[in-house]
C-alpha positions, 0 to 999 in steps of 0.5 A: 642131866636133862632127859628127853627120851629116857627116865631115871627113878631110884628105888632103894639104891637101884637106878631104874632107867626107862626108855621113854618114847612110848608112842614110838614104841621107845624107838632108838634115836641118836639123842637116846644114845647120848642119854644112855651113854651119859647115864652109864658113865655118870652112874659110876660116880653115884655112890647112892646107886648099887645097880641099874635096871633098864626097861621100857615104857608102855608095851614095848622095850625098844622097837629098834632104830627110829626109821622115820627121821630124815637123811641117814636114819642111823644118825651118820654123816654120809659126807665122810669116808672113814677108814680103819685108821680113822677109827683108832681114837674113838674119843675124837669129835670127828668120829661123833657121826661115824661111830655106831650109836648103839656101840657107844651105848654098849661100850658104856654099859660094858665099862659100867662099875655097877651090875646092869639088868634088862627087864624086857617088857615087850618088843626088843628089836635091832638095837633094842635087842643088842643093847641088852647083850652088854647087860649082866642079865636079861629078864623077859616078860612072857609078852616080850619079843626079841629080834636080831633082824639086821639081815632083813634090813641089809645091814650088819649086827651093831652095838658090838654085838658080834663080840657080846653075842657069841660069848652068851650063846656060842658061835654056832648059835650066834651065827644062826640067830643073825643069819635067820634074823627072826623075831623070837617070842619069850619062850624061844628067846629063853631056849636060845640062851638069850634070856635068864628068866621069863616072868609074867608082865606084872612080876617083871620089874619086881623080879629085876629089882629082887635080882639087883638086891641079891647081887648087890645088897650087903656087898662091897661096891668096890669088890662088885665093880672089880668083879664085874670087870674081871669077869668081862675082861679076863674071860677074853684073855688068851692065857690065865696068867694074865687073869692072875696078874689082875686077880693078884692086884684086885685081891691085894687092894680089896684085902686091905680095904672092904675085905678087912671089914668083911673078915672082921664081920664074919669072925664077929658074926655080924653084918659087914659095914662096907665103906668103899665106893665104886667111884674110888677104885685102886690105882691100877684100875684105870691103867688096866681098863684104859679109862 
């Protein structure tokens, strides 16, 4: 994949994705959306990568949508008049310039089979904030800022954030955050429940890499991939019996795969040698996730 707005670096099995438009404070563009979406699709098949960390180049994480472009700054085709019925098949090429670009990215993150950590090094505003809501943890620099500022621009929260945000902070707090549309400093972001930790700037990336290692090093890639999707999908179900159906299939298949090695390693008092790959999940996975 040729990249022009982001950078890829692999550090001991962790893919570090750097939003890389530092002169524009890493402002988001449709091209950046394409490159991020493709990144989170392709990493599923890259067995050399255990986890993903996303950060920004320079002094910002992402200052939001680049508002300097001509025409519709969100990259949308104003000649169209889309209806709810038109939105049924999200894979349709006809919707390429109708679909919210941020949502394309967060759906790819949501469906990712590897844990994803945001290392928010500076200002994260608009899509710079909402894209991180689909990630598994948000670590902030003490110099970071976080803003859900849509109300100030006369638009609505995007990137499927009305699904992600209430699940992180609760409905009442989510509404307060989007109604106020304030830009929060690092301490206020943590107090709102949007940050898992605040670090000194020089420690931020190392802390994100350490967390990625703690989550994935020595763990089964298959069990990790299934666990990530089970937590994200089962927690939104109406009844635990539906989660039980997926638990049962996942337990069955992992117990005869990496689970057998894990049990043997435990009883033999040695480190396990897991051989499963997140790119090769049990057959029920695609039917369950609709992929």
